[in-house]
Residue frames relative to the residue before (quaternion, step in Angstrom):
aa qw qx qy qz dx dy dz
M 1.0000 0.0000 0.0000 0.0000 0.00 0.00 0.00
K 0.4587 -0.6623 0.5173 0.2887 3.65 -0.99 0.95
S 0.3777 -0.6901 0.5817 0.2065 3.39 -1.32 0.61
N 0.8180 0.2620 -0.2449 0.4498 3.40 -1.50 0.41
I 0.2254 0.7707 -0.5496 0.2308 3.57 0.88 1.14
L 0.4401 -0.6448 0.5655 0.2660 3.56 -1.22 0.76
V 0.0066 -0.7857 0.6174 -0.0378 3.48 -0.94 1.00
Y 0.2278 -0.7425 0.6186 0.1188 3.40 -1.32 0.63
L 0.0437 -0.7868 0.6153 0.0226 3.75 -0.82 0.87
G 0.3456 -0.6738 0.6280 0.1794 3.44 -1.20 0.87
L 0.0714 -0.7923 0.6004 0.0819 3.66 -0.99 0.80
G 0.0311 0.8029 -0.5952 0.0071 3.67 -0.88 0.48
S 0.0540 0.7527 -0.6539 0.0546 3.57 -1.45 0.64
N 0.0480 0.7765 -0.6275 0.0325 3.44 -1.12 1.00
L 0.6214 0.4436 -0.3588 0.5371 3.66 1.09 0.57
G 0.8104 0.2705 -0.1662 0.4925 3.64 -1.16 0.55
N 0.7227 -0.3485 0.3448 0.4873 3.48 -1.38 -0.53
K 0.1880 -0.8533 0.4542 0.1741 3.59 0.23 1.05
S 0.5906 0.5552 -0.3725 0.4520 3.60 1.02 -0.64
L 0.7078 0.4903 -0.2499 0.4429 3.54 0.75 -1.16
I 0.6478 0.4673 -0.3331 0.5011 3.70 1.02 -0.64
L 0.6480 0.4338 -0.4062 0.4763 3.72 0.81 -0.61
N 0.6385 0.5055 -0.3830 0.4359 3.76 0.84 -0.65
Q 0.6426 0.5035 -0.3425 0.4649 3.65 0.95 -0.69
A 0.6266 0.5276 -0.3275 0.4709 3.67 1.08 -0.72
C 0.6885 0.4889 -0.2732 0.4608 3.55 0.98 -0.85
K 0.6093 0.5132 -0.3551 0.4892 3.54 1.16 -0.56
K 0.6830 0.4792 -0.3272 0.4437 3.58 0.86 -0.87
L 0.6293 0.5121 -0.3442 0.4725 3.62 0.99 -0.82
S 0.7222 0.4173 -0.3268 0.4445 3.71 0.63 -0.89
A 0.6072 0.6054 -0.3371 0.3887 3.67 1.13 -0.55
V 0.8174 0.2924 -0.0143 0.4962 3.40 0.86 -1.34
I 0.8487 0.2342 -0.0976 0.4641 3.63 0.68 -1.09
L 0.8094 0.2343 -0.1503 0.5172 3.73 0.69 -0.65
K 0.2305 -0.7211 0.6440 0.1100 3.44 -1.13 0.91
D 0.7926 0.2628 -0.1881 0.5170 3.49 -1.17 0.37
F 0.1551 0.8490 -0.4837 0.1455 3.67 1.31 0.77
R 0.0428 0.7527 -0.6561 0.0323 3.49 -1.13 0.86
A 0.1493 -0.8109 0.5646 0.0374 3.60 -0.97 0.70
S 0.3945 -0.6579 0.5559 0.3201 3.70 -1.06 0.76
E 0.7098 -0.3336 0.4295 0.4477 3.37 -1.60 -0.30
I 0.3783 -0.6558 0.5703 0.3186 3.58 -1.13 0.11
Y 0.1770 -0.7906 0.5853 0.0332 3.63 -0.85 1.13
E 0.3352 -0.7139 0.5848 0.1897 3.48 -1.15 0.76
T 0.0077 -0.8205 0.5697 -0.0468 3.56 -0.78 1.10
V 0.4097 -0.6594 0.5245 0.3496 3.71 -1.16 0.37
P 0.6546 -0.5102 0.3816 0.4069 3.54 -1.28 0.70
L 0.6093 -0.5365 0.4873 0.3216 3.53 -1.35 0.57
L 0.8681 0.1121 -0.1380 0.4635 3.50 -1.24 0.72
K 0.5868 -0.6267 0.3748 0.3498 3.48 1.04 0.50
M 0.2768 0.7698 -0.5180 0.2499 3.50 1.30 0.71
I 0.5306 -0.6362 0.4919 0.2679 3.49 -1.24 0.90
Q 0.3919 0.6835 -0.5151 0.3375 3.61 -0.02 1.26
P 0.5962 -0.5310 0.4090 0.4419 3.57 -1.15 0.28
N 0.6253 -0.5557 0.4110 0.3622 3.49 -1.28 0.39
Y 0.4295 -0.7295 0.4793 0.2315 3.57 -1.05 0.68
Y 0.1707 -0.6763 0.6753 0.2396 3.58 -1.16 0.30
N 0.0635 -0.7928 0.6050 -0.0374 3.58 -1.05 1.02
Q 0.1256 0.7819 -0.6106 0.0051 3.44 -1.31 0.55
V 0.3132 -0.7304 0.5483 0.2605 3.59 -1.06 0.25
V 0.1086 -0.7769 0.6189 0.0389 3.56 -1.14 0.71
C 0.0429 -0.7842 0.6178 0.0385 3.47 -1.13 0.52
G 0.1551 0.7241 -0.6619 0.1160 3.50 -1.46 0.42
R 0.5218 -0.6297 0.4734 0.3273 3.53 -1.45 0.00
T 0.1490 -0.8006 0.5803 -0.0105 3.30 -1.13 0.79
D 0.3097 -0.7206 0.5916 0.1865 3.64 -1.26 0.60
L 0.5548 0.6254 -0.4065 0.3686 3.56 1.16 0.06
S 0.5333 -0.5847 0.4903 0.3652 3.52 -1.19 0.50
P 0.6581 -0.5140 0.3397 0.4327 3.54 -1.18 0.34
F 0.6574 0.5356 -0.2866 0.4459 3.59 1.07 -0.90
H 0.6623 0.4857 -0.2857 0.4938 3.58 1.11 -0.89
L 0.6338 0.5355 -0.3264 0.4528 3.55 1.12 -0.62
M 0.6018 0.5085 -0.3156 0.5288 3.54 1.18 -0.62
E 0.6320 0.4962 -0.3791 0.4589 3.68 0.80 -0.63
E 0.6832 0.5015 -0.2799 0.4511 3.52 0.85 -1.03
C 0.6038 0.5345 -0.3310 0.4902 3.60 1.06 -0.61
H 0.6502 0.5183 -0.2921 0.4725 3.56 1.01 -0.88
K 0.6843 0.4635 -0.3329 0.4539 3.60 0.94 -0.77
I 0.6320 0.4810 -0.3801 0.4740 3.63 0.93 -0.58
E 0.6213 0.5014 -0.4016 0.4486 3.69 0.87 -0.58
T 0.6256 0.4987 -0.3575 0.4818 3.74 0.93 -0.71
Q 0.6756 0.5113 -0.3192 0.4247 3.63 0.78 -0.95
L 0.7449 0.3831 -0.2223 0.4989 3.54 1.13 -0.61
G 0.6247 -0.6043 0.2790 0.4083 3.63 1.38 0.64
R 0.3133 0.7049 -0.5727 0.2773 3.60 0.83 0.71
V 0.1267 -0.7632 0.6336 0.0038 3.50 -1.09 1.17
R 0.0949 -0.8145 0.5560 0.1357 3.68 -0.41 0.94
K 0.0476 -0.8026 0.5887 -0.0833 3.41 -0.49 1.62
E 0.8339 -0.0162 0.0554 0.5489 3.54 0.74 -0.94
H 0.5212 -0.6078 0.4679 0.3743 3.64 -1.03 0.60
W 0.8590 0.0443 -0.1495 0.4876 3.52 -1.03 1.15
G 0.3549 0.7020 -0.5258 0.3237 3.58 1.28 0.58
S 0.7197 -0.4037 0.3693 0.4274 3.47 -1.57 0.19
R 0.0672 0.8104 -0.5818 0.0140 3.68 -1.02 0.53
K 0.5335 -0.5978 0.4776 0.3604 3.69 -1.20 0.41
I 0.8111 -0.0454 0.0778 0.5779 3.57 1.07 -0.79
D 0.0156 -0.7548 0.6554 -0.0218 3.48 -1.09 0.77
L 0.0746 -0.7909 0.6071 -0.0186 3.52 -0.85 1.17
D 0.0149 0.8332 -0.5520 0.0303 3.51 -0.40 1.11
I 0.4024 -0.6865 0.5525 0.2482 3.59 -0.99 0.74
L 0.1981 -0.8124 0.5336 0.1268 3.53 -0.52 1.25
S 0.7790 -0.1298 0.0902 0.6067 3.55 1.06 -0.87
Y 0.1976 -0.7547 0.6186 0.0938 3.56 -1.26 0.66
G 0.8117 -0.1658 0.1041 0.5503 3.50 0.05 1.07
N 0.6682 -0.3946 0.3474 0.5263 3.61 -0.71 -1.12
L 0.4032 0.7599 -0.4181 0.2919 3.53 1.32 0.30
T 0.1271 -0.7655 0.6239 0.0928 3.46 -1.21 0.70
I 0.0110 0.7888 -0.6141 0.0243 3.62 -0.77 0.81
S 0.0260 0.7908 -0.6113 0.0135 3.44 -1.16 0.73
S 0.2569 0.7652 -0.5512 0.2114 3.44 -0.03 1.35
E 0.7056 -0.4225 0.3077 0.4785 3.55 -1.27 0.00
K 0.7232 0.4645 -0.2283 0.4573 3.64 0.95 -0.83
L 0.8457 0.0665 0.0772 0.5239 3.47 0.86 -0.89
V 0.0313 -0.7875 0.6155 -0.0038 3.55 -0.91 1.00
I 0.0237 0.7913 -0.6049 0.0860 3.49 -0.63 1.13
P 0.4612 -0.2524 -0.8368 0.1526 1.66 -1.65 1.86
H 0.7029 -0.4295 0.3343 0.4580 3.59 -1.36 0.36
P 0.4099 -0.7736 0.4150 0.2475 3.57 -0.68 0.86
E 0.7381 0.3820 -0.2532 0.4951 3.65 1.16 -0.33
M 0.3777 0.7979 -0.4271 0.1956 3.61 1.33 0.12
E 0.6290 0.5465 -0.3060 0.4604 3.60 1.21 -0.76
K 0.6945 0.4608 -0.2951 0.4672 3.58 1.24 -0.37
R 0.6879 0.5067 -0.2836 0.4354 3.57 1.35 -0.11
S 0.4024 -0.7104 0.5172 0.2567 3.66 -0.64 1.03
F 0.6771 0.5165 -0.2852 0.4398 3.60 1.04 -1.06
V 0.6490 0.4008 -0.3483 0.5449 3.76 1.20 0.20
L 0.7313 0.4673 -0.2841 0.4076 3.58 0.75 -0.81
L 0.6287 0.5304 -0.3378 0.4576 3.57 1.12 -0.65
P 0.7211 0.3973 -0.2844 0.4912 3.60 0.70 -0.93
L 0.6167 0.4985 -0.3978 0.4614 3.65 0.97 -0.55
L 0.6565 0.4871 -0.3536 0.4546 3.69 0.89 -0.60
E 0.5758 0.5423 -0.3473 0.5037 3.63 1.15 -0.58
L 0.7287 0.4315 -0.2711 0.4576 3.63 0.60 -0.97
S 0.8458 0.0587 0.0766 0.5247 3.59 0.70 -1.03
S 0.1459 -0.8638 0.4769 0.0717 3.59 0.38 1.22
D 0.6960 0.4649 -0.2553 0.4841 3.44 1.35 -0.34
W 0.3967 0.7594 -0.4541 0.2445 3.58 1.25 0.07
I 0.2054 -0.7761 0.5922 0.0696 3.61 -1.01 0.86
H 0.4505 -0.6803 0.5022 0.2865 3.57 -0.90 0.97
P 0.5004 -0.6881 0.4444 0.2803 3.73 -0.60 1.12
K 0.7896 0.3784 -0.2046 0.4376 3.55 0.83 -0.88
S 0.7448 0.3219 -0.2176 0.5425 3.72 0.92 -0.80
G 0.3834 -0.7451 0.4782 0.2631 3.61 1.07 -0.44
H 0.3809 0.7093 -0.4520 0.3841 3.55 1.36 0.40
S 0.4117 -0.6453 0.5769 0.2850 3.55 -1.10 0.62
I 0.5779 -0.6005 0.4260 0.3521 3.49 -1.40 0.52
K 0.5344 0.6153 -0.3892 0.4294 3.41 1.25 -0.28
M 0.6864 0.4492 -0.2566 0.5112 3.56 1.04 -1.12
L 0.6067 0.5330 -0.3790 0.4519 3.64 0.90 -0.49
W 0.6934 0.4789 -0.2816 0.4588 3.55 0.85 -0.96
E 0.6183 0.4788 -0.3520 0.5143 3.74 1.00 -0.71
K 0.6338 0.5108 -0.3721 0.4460 3.70 0.73 -0.71
W 0.6588 0.4886 -0.3274 0.4691 3.62 0.88 -1.01
L 0.6390 0.5348 -0.3296 0.4440 3.63 0.85 -0.83
M 0.7066 0.4700 -0.2832 0.4469 3.66 0.87 -0.76
N 0.7798 0.3715 -0.1805 0.4703 3.49 1.15 -0.72
N 0.6957 0.4414 -0.2587 0.5043 3.47 1.30 0.10
N 0.0966 -0.7865 0.5956 0.1317 3.68 -1.06 0.36
E 0.2399 0.7933 -0.4834 0.2819 3.45 1.40 0.59
K 0.5568 -0.5430 0.5125 0.3639 3.65 -1.23 0.42
L 0.3924 -0.7201 0.5100 0.2597 3.45 -0.86 1.02
P 0.5334 -0.5788 0.4659 0.4043 3.63 -1.18 0.45
K 0.2932 -0.7387 0.5900 0.1425 3.46 -1.30 0.63
V 0.4667 -0.6200 0.5375 0.3299 3.58 -1.08 0.86
I 0.3729 -0.6305 0.6513 0.1980 3.45 -1.39 0.88
K 0.2981 -0.7175 0.5778 0.2498 3.61 -0.94 0.69
Q 0.3185 -0.7409 0.5738 0.1430 3.47 -0.94 0.93
K 0.3179 -0.6952 0.5820 0.2773 3.58 -1.01 0.79
N 0.3863 -0.7443 0.5093 0.1934 3.38 -1.23 0.67
């Protein structure tokens, strides 16, 4: 596996002090896993499928890693556990969720890991912060630009757009 691969991760939280938890995840990711770390703004979004849950705080981060995709996934799971993630139900409320959105230009489809993330094109809370972070990003599988994916999402959805959470300095 090549080293120093540019990866994008999606972060989400809807339990506890969501801003603090996302900040803690960013610190852990930048300290151990990702070099040249960058993070989008934090966005507030409503739960998928109108589920009755607290709103989510989401963001996208990126950086370079020497870890393989599967090792990266394992390290993300360790951080989730350290920050209090309990896996009870699919799409249930959670303190933290770390998803690999893309890993360079690699595509993987296995039982344990799918890259690029298979649902990312349907999620405004991924597309908008990804566009903010890297307006030249290209989907590794479809070849579509993030700008094209965002425009397509806007044309096909009438969901409320994620809103930026103002951070206190």
